[in-house]
DRENFI-213229 format. One record per atom (N, C-alpha, C, O): z, y, x; residue in one letter. Coordinates in steps of 0.1 Angstrom, whole numbers, padded with zeros to 4 digits, always signed. Each point is the difference from the previous one (the first is absolute). Layout:
N
ZYXa ...
This chain:
141
+0452+1104+0923m +0007+0002-0012m +0009-0013-0005m +0011-0003-0004m -0027-0005+0008k +0006-0019-0009k +0007+0000+0015k -0011-0004+0005k +0018+0004+0005r +0002-0005+0015r +0014+0007-0006r +0010-0006+0001r -0010+0021-0006i +0019+0004-0002i +0003-0011-0012i +0007-0010+0003i -0012+0009-0017n +0004-0005-0014n -0002-0015+0004n +0012-0004-0002n -0019-0006+0007l +0003-0009+0009l +0016-0005+0007l +0007-0009-0005l -0004+0017+0016l +0008+0005+0004l +0011+0005-0011l +0002-0007-0011l +0001+0011+0012l +0013+0004-0016l +0001-0013-0008l +0010-0006+0000l -0025+0000-0010c +0007-0012-0004c +0011-0012+0009c +0011-0005-0002c -0021+0005+0010l +0005-0011+0007l +0017+0007+0007l +0009-0008+0002l -0009+0021-0001l +0015+0000+0006l +0012-0004-0018l +0011-0004-0001l -0021+0009-0008l +0006-0001-0012l +0007-0013-0006l +0010-0001-0008l -0019-0010+0015f -0006-0013-0005f +0015-0008+0014f +0005-0011-0001f -0003+0019+0008t +0010-0006+0012t +0014+0003-0005t +0009-0008+0000t -0008+0019-0003f +0015+0010-0009f -0002-0009-0009f +0004-0010+0005f -0009+0006-0016g +0007-0007-0010g +0001-0017+0003g +0007-0007-0009g -0013+0000+0018a +0008-0012+0004a +0008+0001+0007a +0009-0008-0001a -0010+0019+0013m +0018-0004+0003m +0008+0007-0003m +0009+0002+0008m -0010+0007-0025a +0005+0005-0012a +0003-0014-0001a +0008-0003+0008a -0011-0008-0016q +0001-0007-0011q +0006-0013+0012q +0002-0011-0003q +0000+0017+0016s +0009-0015+0010s +0013+0001-0004s +0008-0009-0002s -0008+0023+0003l +0020+0002-0001l +0008-0008-0015l +0010-0006-0002l -0022+0011-0004l +0011-0010-0013l +0002-0019+0004l -0009-0008-0001l +0021+0004+0003t -0003-0008+0008t +0001-0016-0015t +0005+0004-0011t -0006-0013+0011p +0002-0008-0005p +0005-0002-0015p -0006-0005-0009p +0022+0012+0010e +0010-0001-0003e -0004+0011-0012e -0002-0004-0011e +0001+0014+0015a -0002+0018-0009a -0019-0010-0009a +0001-0005-0011a -0008+0004+0015l -0005-0006-0010l -0003-0005-0010l -0008+0002-0010l +0023-0016+0015a +0000-0007-0007a +0010+0010-0010a -0004-0002-0012a +0014+0010+0012k +0004+0001-0006k -0003+0013-0016k +0004+0003-0011k -0016+0001+0022r -0012+0012-0008r -0007-0013-0009r -0001+0004-0011r -0004-0016+0012e -0009-0008-0008e +0012+0002-0018e -0004+0002-0011e +0022-0003+0015k +0009-0003-0007k +0002+0007-0010k +0002-0004-0012k -0003+0018+0017r -0005+0007-0006r -0017+0014-0009r -0002+0011-0005r -0001-0019+0007k -0016+0008-0010k +0005-0004-0011k +0009-0008-0002k -0015+0018-0009n +0002+0005-0011n +0015+0000-0005n +0001-0003-0012n +0011+0007+0020l +0011-0006-0002l +0008+0015+0000l -0001+0009+0008l +0009-0010-0022t +0011+0007-0006t +0013-0001+0001t +0005-0010-0006t +0003+0018+0012v +0021-0007+0009v +0004+0013-0016v -0004+0011-0003v +0013-0020-0004k +0008+0011-0012k +0013-0005+0010k +0000-0009+0008k +0012+0020-0010e +0007-0004+0008e +0010+0008-0012e -0004+0010-0004e +0021-0015-0003w -0002-0001-0008w +0020+0000+0004w +0007-0009+0005w -0003+0025-0010n +0019-0004+0002n +0005-0009-0013n -0008-0004-0008n +0022+0003+0010t +0004-0002-0013t +0017+0002+0004t +0006-0002+0011t -0002+0006-0022d +0019+0008-0002d +0008-0013-0002d +0000-0009-0008d +0008+0014+0022s +0006-0021-0004s +0012+0008-0012s +0002-0008-0010s +0000+0012+0009s +0005+0000-0014s +0002+0001-0015s +0010-0003-0008s -0027+0010+0006t -0005+0008-0010t -0003-0014-0003t +0005-0007-0009t -0019+0005+0022k -0015-0012-0002k -0008+0008-0005k -0010-0004-0007k +0012+0021+0010t -0019+0008-0002t -0006+0000+0012t +0002+0004+0011t -0007-0009-0015r -0015-0006+0014r -0012+0013-0002r -0002+0003-0012r -0005+0004+0023w -0001+0014+0003w -0013-0003+0011w +0004-0005+0011w -0014+0007-0011l -0012+0002+0009l +0002+0008+0013l -0002+0012-0001l +0005-0019+0013d -0002+0008+0017d -0002+0002+0000d +0001+0012-0002d -0016-0026+0011h -0010+0009+0004h -0012-0012-0004h +0002-0012-0002h -0013+0020+0002v -0018-0012-0001v -0006+0004+0013v -0005+0010+0003v +0007-0022+0003t -0016+0004+0010t -0013-0012-0003t -0002-0011-0004t -0003+0019+0007v -0016-0002-0005v -0010-0003+0011v +0005+0003+0010v -0024-0012-0006y +0001-0006+0015y -0011+0002-0011y +0001+0001-0012y -0017-0001+0023d -0010+0001-0001d -0010-0019-0001d +0003-0012+0000d -0013+0019-0002s -0008-0023-0002s +0006+0001+0016s +0009-0008+0001s -0011+0015+0009q +0003-0006+0015q +0015+0000+0003q +0005+0001+0011q +0003-0001-0028g +0016+0000+0009g +0008+0005+0014g +0007-0005+0009g -0017+0027-0014r +0008+0008+0003r +0009+0003-0012r +0001-0006-0011r +0006+0015+0016k +0008+0002-0009k -0008+0017-0001k -0006+0004+0010k +0006+0002-0020t -0011+0011-0010t +0010+0007-0007t -0002+0012+0000t +0016-0016-0008e +0009+0006-0002e +0009+0001+0000e +0004-0011+0005e +0007+0018-0007e +0017-0004+0006e +0005+0008-0008e -0001+0012+0004e +0009-0012-0021t +0008+0007-0007t +0015-0004+0001t +0002-0013-0001t +0009+0020+0004e +0009+0003-0011e +0006+0008-0009e -0003+0011-0004e +0014-0022+0001y +0001+0006-0010y +0019+0008-0003y +0008-0006+0006y -0003+0015-0012a +0012-0001-0004a +0003-0005-0011a -0008-0007-0007a +0022+0009+0004t +0003-0006-0018t -0010+0011-0012t -0006-0005-0010t +0005+0018+0013y -0009+0008-0008y -0010+0000+0004y -0006+0011-0003y +0001-0017+0008g -0020-0013+0004g -0001+0009+0011g +0010+0003+0006g -0025+0002-0002q -0003-0002+0012q +0007+0016+0013q +0004+0011-0003q -0004-0017+0017r +0009+0003+0007r -0015+0003+0012r -0003+0009+0007r +0000-0018-0010e -0010+0004+0020e -0011-0008-0003e +0005-0009-0007e -0021+0005+0007r -0008+0004-0001r -0012-0005+0019r -0005+0008+0007r +0004-0018-0006v -0006+0001+0017v -0017-0004-0006v +0000-0007-0009v -0006+0009+0011t -0015-0006+0000t -0006+0000+0021t +0002+0007+0010t -0009-0020-0014f -0004-0001+0015f -0019+0003+0004f -0009+0001-0008f +0009+0000+0020e -0019+0002-0006e +0002-0015+0020e +0009-0005+0007e -0022+0004-0009y +0001-0009+0008y -0021+0008+0012y -0008+0007-0006y +0007-0013+0019d -0011+0000+0003d -0001-0006+0006d +0007-0002+0010d -0022-0007-0016e -0006-0010-0007e -0006-0008+0014e -0002-0012-0002e +0000+0017+0016v -0009+0000+0013v +0017-0012+0005v +0003-0012+0004v +0004+0027-0007t +0017-0011+0010t +0010-0003-0012t +0010+0006+0005t -0007-0009-0013g +0005+0001-0010g +0015+0004-0004g +0007-0005-0009g -0007+0017+0020k +0011+0008+0002k +0004+0008-0018k -0010+0003-0008k +0019-0002+0006v +0009+0016-0005v -0011+0013+0008v -0005-0002+0012v +0001+0017-0021v -0008+0003+0005v +0008+0014-0004v +0003+0010+0006v -0001-0018-0021k +0012+0017-0004k +0008-0007-0012k -0004-0010-0007k +0012+0014+0005e +0014+0000-0016e +0000+0011-0003e +0002+0010+0007e -0006-0010-0019v +0005+0013-0012v +0010+0001-0012v -0005-0002-0011v +0019+0004+0014v +0014-0003-0002v +0000+0010-0015v -0007+0010-0002v +0015-0017-0007y -0002+0011-0013y +0014+0000+0000y +0007-0007+0007y -0004+0016-0018n +0012+0001-0008n +0001-0007-0008n -0008-0007-0006n +0025+0011+0004d +0004-0004-0023d -0007+0007-0004d +0005+0005-0011d -0017+0000+0014r -0004+0008-0011r -0014-0004+0001r -0008+0006-0006r +0003-0018+0013n -0017-0006+0010n -0004+0012+0000n -0009+0001-0008n +0013+0013+0016r -0006+0010+0005r +0010-0002+0019r +0011-0003+0005r -0029+0006+0000v -0002-0001+0017v +0010+0006+0006v +0005+0010-0003v +0000-0018+0014t +0011+0014+0006t +0001-0007+0012t +0012-0001+0005t -0025-0004+0002r +0004-0003+0018r -0018-0009-0001r -0003-0006-0010r -0005+0008+0020i -0008-0008+0005i -0002-0003+0006i -0010-0006-0003i +0012+0003+0015r +0005-0014+0012r -0019-0002+0003r -0007-0007-0008r +0000+0013+0021k -0010-0012+0008k +0006+0000+0006k +0008+0009+0002k -0012-0028+0012y -0002-0007+0003y -0011+0000+0013y -0012-0003-0002y +0017+0008+0014e -0008-0007+0010e +0003-0009+0008e +0012-0001+0003e -0021-0011+0003w +0007-0012+0006w -0008-0006+0014w -0011+0001+0004w +0024-0009+0003n -0003+0007+0016n -0013-0019-0006n -0001-0005-0011n -0005+0002+0027a -0011-0010+0000a +0011-0011-0001a -0003-0010-0006a +0013+0010+0008d +0008-0016+0000d +0013+0000-0014d +0009-0007-0002d -0015+0019-0005g +0002-0011-0018g +0015+0012+0006g +0010-0001-0008g -0008+0006+0015t +0017+0014-0007t -0006+0013-0005t -0012+0004+0002t +0023+0005-0011k -0002+0013+0002k -0005+0001+0010k -0002-0009+0008k -0003+0024-0007a -0005+0009+0008a +0006+0014-0005a +0006+0008+0007a -0010-0006-0022k +0008+0014-0002k -0001-0001-0023k -0005-0007-0009k +0012+0016+0010q +0006+0001-0015q -0004+0013+0001q +0000+0007+0010q -0005-0005-0026y -0011+0020-0005y +0012-0001-0012y -0004-0009-0007y +0017+0014+0002n +0002+0007-0007n -0004+0008-0008n +0001+0011+0006n -0006-0010-0021y -0001+0017-0006y +0000-0003-0017y +0000-0008-0010y -0002+0024+0014l +0004-0001-0014l -0009+0000-0013l -0012-0002-0001l +0021+0003-0011p -0012-0003-0014p -0019+0008-0003p -0011-0004-0004p +0019+0016+0010n -0018+0006+0002n -0010+0003+0015n -0009+0007+0004n +0021-0023+0005g -0010-0002+0010g +0007+0008+0011g -0001-0004+0012g +0006+0012-0014k -0002+0005+0012k +0012-0008+0010k +0011-0001-0004k -0014-0001+0012l +0005-0006+0016l +0019+0006+0010l +0002+0007+0010l +0007-0015-0018y +0015+0005+0007y +0004-0004+0011y +0005+0010+0006y -0003-0024+0003s +0001-0004+0004s -0004-0013+0006s -0003-0008-0009s +0003+0003+0025v -0009-0017+0010v +0014-0002+0002v +0010+0006+0004v -0014-0018-0011k +0008-0003+0012k -0010-0009+0010k -0013-0001-0002k +0019-0006+0013v -0006-0002+0013v +0007-0013+0001v +0012+0002-0003v -0014-0014+0006f +0010-0014+0003f -0009+0001+0013f -0011+0003+0004f +0026-0010+0002e +0002-0002+0016e +0003-0013+0001e +0012-0001+0004e -0019-0013-0005y +0009-0008+0008y +0004+0001+0012y -0007+0007+0007y +0018-0014-0003v +0012-0006+0020v +0005-0014-0003v +0007-0006-0008v -0018+0002+0022f +0007-0009-0006f +0004-0001+0015f -0008+0003+0009f +0026-0010-0009n +0006+0000+0007n +0002-0009+0004n +0005-0009-0006n -0008+0008+0025d +0003-0012+0007d +0012-0009+0004d -0002-0010+0007d 
């Protein structure tokens, strides 16, 4: 039993180290600049000079996008929240909300060892699976 636990820990450590190595220095520098950042995008009507909020993006203390909200002139159009795997740092779940802040979709992701998306599971607000998207990567010579 101890041997299995040791093997499992070693495997998780190796996988985590490999996943971290997939982040380039440029990506890490970009993430560093976004720590605890909130970006607001504003639109302005050219004739009336009326200004309205278009988009808000919120980043966490690790520089990862945690929430993205899109607005229309009447208010919130759509909001998406993001959850990350602590080992790989990849998005594992997205929750999409409508203009009334009610859940409309839930997306869960599986990733390949090389950091590419493997599958996307799409769920209804009640948690029922309604579709699965499989990603296939084909390189042409």
